[in-house]
C-alpha positions in Angstrom: 0.0 0.0 0.0 1.3 3.4 -0.6 2.5 5.5 2.2 0.8 8.9 2.7 2.5 11.9 4.1 0.8 14.9 5.6 3.6 16.9 6.1 2.7 19.5 3.5 5.8 19.2 1.6 6.1 17.9 -1.9 7.4 14.3 -1.9 9.1 12.1 -4.4 6.9 8.8 -4.5 8.4 5.4 -5.7 5.9 4.1 -8.4 6.5 0.6 -7.1 6.3 0.5 -3.3 4.5 4.0 -3.0 7.1 5.2 -0.2 7.7 9.1 -0.2 11.0 10.8 0.0 12.0 14.2 0.2 14.4 14.1 -2.7 15.4 11.9 -5.6 19.2 12.1 -4.9 20.4 9.3 -2.8 17.0 7.5 -2.8 16.6 6.9 -6.5 19.4 5.5 -8.6 20.4 7.9 -11.6 19.7 6.9 -15.3 19.3 9.3 -18.2 17.8 7.4 -20.9 14.2 6.9 -22.0 11.4 7.6 -19.9 13.7 8.7 -17.1 15.5 11.3 -19.1 13.3 14.1 -17.6 14.2 13.3 -14.1 17.5 11.6 -14.4 16.5 9.1 -12.1 14.6 5.6 -12.2 11.0 5.8 -11.2 11.5 3.2 -8.4 13.6 3.6 -5.1 16.8 2.0 -4.4 15.1 -0.7 -2.3 12.6 -1.9 -4.9 15.6 -1.8 -7.5 17.6 -4.1 -5.3 14.7 -6.4 -4.5 13.8 -6.9 -8.2 17.3 -7.9 -9.0 17.4 -10.3 -5.9 14.1 -11.8 -7.1 15.2 -12.3 -10.7 18.6 -13.8 -9.4 16.6 -16.2 -7.2 14.6 -17.4 -10.1 17.5 -17.9 -12.7 20.5 -18.2 -10.4 22.6 -16.4 -12.9 23.7 -12.6 -12.2 24.1 -11.9 -15.9 20.6 -13.1 -16.8 19.1 -11.4 -13.7 20.7 -8.1 -14.6 19.6 -8.5 -18.2 16.1 -9.1 -17.2 16.2 -6.1 -14.9 17.2 -3.9 -17.7 14.3 -5.2 -19.8 11.6 -4.6 -17.1 13.1 -1.2 -16.5 13.7 0.0 -20.0 17.5 0.1 -19.4 20.2 -0.3 -22.0 21.7 -3.8 -21.9 25.2 -4.5 -23.3 26.9 -7.8 -22.3 30.4 -6.4 -22.8 29.6 -3.5 -20.4 28.5 -6.2 -17.9 31.6 -8.4 -18.5 33.9 -5.4 -17.9 32.0 -4.6 -14.7 32.6 -8.2 -13.4 36.3 -8.0 -14.4 36.8 -4.7 -12.5 34.6 -5.1 -9.4 33.5 -8.7 -9.3 29.8 -9.7 -9.3 29.2 -8.1 -5.8 26.8 -5.2 -6.3 26.7 -5.9 -9.9 23.3 -4.3 -10.4 24.7 -0.9 -9.0 28.0 -1.1 -10.9 26.2 -1.9 -14.1 23.9 1.1 -14.0 26.8 3.3 -13.4 28.6 2.0 -16.4 25.6 2.6 -18.7 25.4 6.2 -17.4 28.7 7.0 -19.0 29.0 9.3 -22.1 28.9 6.0 -24.6 25.7 4.8 -23.4 24.0 7.8 -21.9 20.5 8.2 -23.1 20.2 4.6 -24.5 17.2 2.4 -23.7 16.4 -1.3 -23.9 15.1 -0.3 -27.5 18.4 0.3 -28.6 19.5 -3.2 -27.3 17.0 -4.8 -29.4 17.8 -2.8 -32.3 21.5 -3.6 -32.2 20.5 -7.4 -32.3 17.9 -6.9 -35.0 15.1 -7.9 -32.6 13.3 -4.7 -32.2 10.4 -5.4 -34.7 10.4 -9.3 -34.2 7.8 -9.0 -31.5 6.0 -12.3 -32.3 9.2 -14.4 -32.7 10.1 -16.6 -29.6 13.4 -15.8 -28.1 15.7 -18.5 -27.1 19.5 -18.2 -26.1 20.5 -19.2 -29.8 18.6 -16.4 -31.2 19.4 -13.6 -28.5 22.3 -14.4 -26.1 21.3 -13.6 -22.5 17.5 -13.7 -23.0 16.1 -15.5 -20.0 12.7 -16.4 -21.6 12.3 -20.2 -21.5 9.7 -22.3 -23.4 7.1 -23.8 -21.2 7.3 -27.1 -23.2 10.1 -28.9 -21.5 11.4 -31.8 -23.3 10.5 -35.2 -21.7 14.3 -36.3 -21.6 14.9 -33.2 -19.7 12.4 -33.9 -17.1 13.4 -37.8 -16.9 17.1 -36.8 -16.1 16.4 -33.9 -13.4 13.0 -35.3 -12.1 9.9 -33.5 -11.7 9.1 -30.3 -9.6 11.3 -27.8 -11.2 9.9 -24.6 -13.0 10.8 -24.3 -16.8 13.5 -21.6 -15.9 15.0 -23.9 -13.4 15.1 -26.8 -15.9 16.8 -24.6 -18.3 19.4 -23.4 -15.8 20.1 -26.9 -14.9 20.6 -27.9 -18.3 23.1 -25.1 -18.8 25.2 -26.5 -15.8 24.8 -30.0 -17.2 26.0 -28.7 -20.8 29.0 -27.1 -19.0 30.2 -30.3 -17.3 29.4 -32.5 -20.1 31.6 -30.4 -22.5 34.5 -31.3 -20.3 34.3 -35.0 -21.2 35.6 -36.2 -24.5 32.8 -37.3 -27.0 34.0 -40.8 -27.2 34.2 -41.6 -23.5 31.0 -43.2 -22.3 29.4 -41.8 -19.1 28.1 -44.4 -16.6 25.1 -44.1 -14.6 27.2 -43.3 -11.4 28.9 -40.3 -13.1 25.6 -39.0 -14.4 24.2 -39.1 -10.9 27.2 -37.1 -9.4 26.9 -34.5 -12.2 23.2 -34.2 -11.4 24.0 -33.4 -7.8 27.1 -31.1 -8.5 24.7 -28.9 -10.8 22.0 -28.6 -8.2 24.5 -27.8 -5.4 26.3 -25.1 -7.5 22.9 -23.4 -8.0 21.8 -23.6 -4.5 25.4 -22.3 -3.5 25.0 -19.3 -5.6 21.5 -18.4 -4.4 22.7 -18.9 -0.7 25.6 -16.4 -1.6 23.1 -13.8 -3.0 20.8 -14.2 0.0 23.8 -13.7 2.4 23.4 -17.2 4.0 26.3 -19.3 5.1 27.6 -21.5 2.4 30.5 -23.5 4.2 28.4 -26.6 4.6 27.3 -26.6 0.9 30.7 -25.9 -0.3 32.1 -28.9 1.8 29.3 -31.2 0.2 30.4 -29.9 -3.3 34.1 -30.8 -2.6 32.9 -34.2 -1.5 31.1 -34.8 -4.8 34.1 -33.4 -6.7 36.3 -35.9 -4.8 33.8 -38.7 -6.0 34.5 -37.8 -9.6 38.5 -37.3 -8.9 38.1 -33.7 -10.2 39.9 -32.1 -7.0 43.1 -30.2 -8.1 45.1 -32.7 -5.8 43.5 -35.6 -7.8 44.0 -34.1 -11.1 46.7 -36.2 -12.8 46.3 -34.7 -16.3 48.3 -31.6 -15.5 51.5 -31.8 -17.7 53.6 -30.1 -14.9 53.0 -33.1 -12.5 52.3 -35.8 -15.0 55.6 -35.8 -16.8 57.8 -35.6 -13.7 56.0 -38.6 -12.0 55.3 -41.0 -15.0 58.2 -43.3 -15.3 59.7 -43.3 -18.8 58.9 -47.0 -19.4 55.2 -46.1 -19.0 55.5 -43.5 -21.7 57.0 -45.9 -24.0 54.2 -48.4 -23.5 51.6 -45.5 -24.1 53.2 -44.5 -27.4 53.6 -48.1 -28.5 49.8 -48.8 -27.7 48.7 -45.7 -29.7 51.3 -45.5 -32.3 53.4 -48.6 -32.3 56.5 -48.8 -34.4 55.8 -50.6 -37.8 57.5 -53.9 -38.4 60.7 -53.3 -40.7 61.5 -54.8 -44.1 62.7 -58.2 -44.1 66.2 -57.2 -45.5 66.5 -54.5 -42.8 65.3 -56.8 -39.8 68.9 -57.5 -38.4 71.4 -55.8 -40.6 74.0 -55.6 -37.9 73.4 -59.0 -36.3 72.5 -57.8 -33.1 69.5 -59.9 -32.7 71.5 -63.0 -33.8 74.4 -62.0 -31.3 72.0 -61.7 -28.4 70.2 -65.1 -29.2 73.6 -66.9 -29.6 75.5 -65.5 -26.8 73.0 -64.6 -24.2 70.0 -67.0 -24.7 72.2 -69.6 -26.2 74.8 -69.6 -23.5 72.1 -69.4 -20.6 70.3 -72.4 -22.2 73.6 -74.3 -22.4 74.4 -73.5 -18.7 71.1 -74.9 -17.7 71.3 -77.9 -19.9 68.2 -76.8 -22.0 68.0 -78.3 -25.4 66.5 -75.7 -27.7 67.0 -73.6 -30.7 69.1 -71.3 -28.8 71.4 -73.9 -27.3 71.8 -75.5 -30.7 72.7 -72.0 -32.3 75.2 -71.4 -29.5 76.9 -74.9 -29.9 77.1 -74.4 -33.7 79.0 -71.0 -33.2 81.3 -72.4 -30.5 82.2 -75.3 -33.0 83.4 -72.9 -35.6 86.0 -71.4 -33.1 87.0 -74.8 -31.2 90.6 -75.9 -31.7 91.1 -79.6 -31.9 94.1 -81.1 -30.3 96.3 -82.4 -33.2 97.6 -86.0 -33.2 100.9 -87.1 -34.6 101.7 -90.7 -35.9 105.5 -90.0 -36.0 108.5 -92.4 -35.0 109.4 -90.8 -31.7 109.3 -87.7 -29.6 112.5 -86.3 -31.2 111.1 -86.6 -34.8 107.7 -84.7 -33.5 110.0 -82.1 -31.8 111.7 -81.6 -35.2 108.6 -81.4 -36.9 107.0 -78.8 -34.9 110.0 -76.5 -34.6 111.5 -76.6 -37.8 111.8 -73.4 -39.8 110.5 -74.9 -43.1 114.0 -75.8 -44.4 116.3 -78.8 -44.1 117.8 -79.5 -40.7 121.6 -79.1 -40.4 123.5 -82.3 -40.2 
């Protein structure tokens, strides 16, 4: 109900809550575009402005979407680049105030939401159903939620909530390779993580304690091995900890070395050398009869020296035959 004042002074009244104020400065946020150009301020008080933003944020869970909807409702110029710059410079705390200050600058001063629609070619497409694919950041969601979406998330959500959950699901699924199947346990964990992320965001906006929810989220991330300490895909840690032999096996499994041409299989006889003098010698020592031991014996036979036998008359004649210099012996 509007609040009536009988002070006899002219009051500035909020068109939303009906509260009267002695002046606009400090009680109504400055804005110089569209229907606000005459007064230089929004027609609703600061409190109503903040409550509208919080209400939209509670419904959608996304500060950017909430700010966009607030601009659309109050005929404020919306520019996603301006919003991103505000977040980069100040974070998302009090973003509704920071963004309004941004659009009051020289470049955007005097613009309205009509300018936003015109920039995206949507000004006269009144009968077209808006989706995020058509107009980035628009929060309107179709009422006909696909059956597979309801089956995944369960019943009881509003269309906007289904849309928000699907956004989080798409984000998480985009980090999994397309050729990797997702088992039912992983799907269940992703479902809980998406719900918990949205709950944490709303609790933060409402000023509630989020420690318990964050701990629950960390537990779920641990179940998926997604904590930083569990991440083994980081090249700075993996390369240092993975043995070289493991890397060789990975390379051989993924891109094995092709078999050489027959004439190039063992050009330097290294393989034969190992088979003969390592495997063959070992087999001979262990008295194992196989191809390696036979190969070893054949090679040994080539180098074996047989003791000569002499059929001469006596030892003197043998001595003479061995040590003679090739000529006739001196008489």
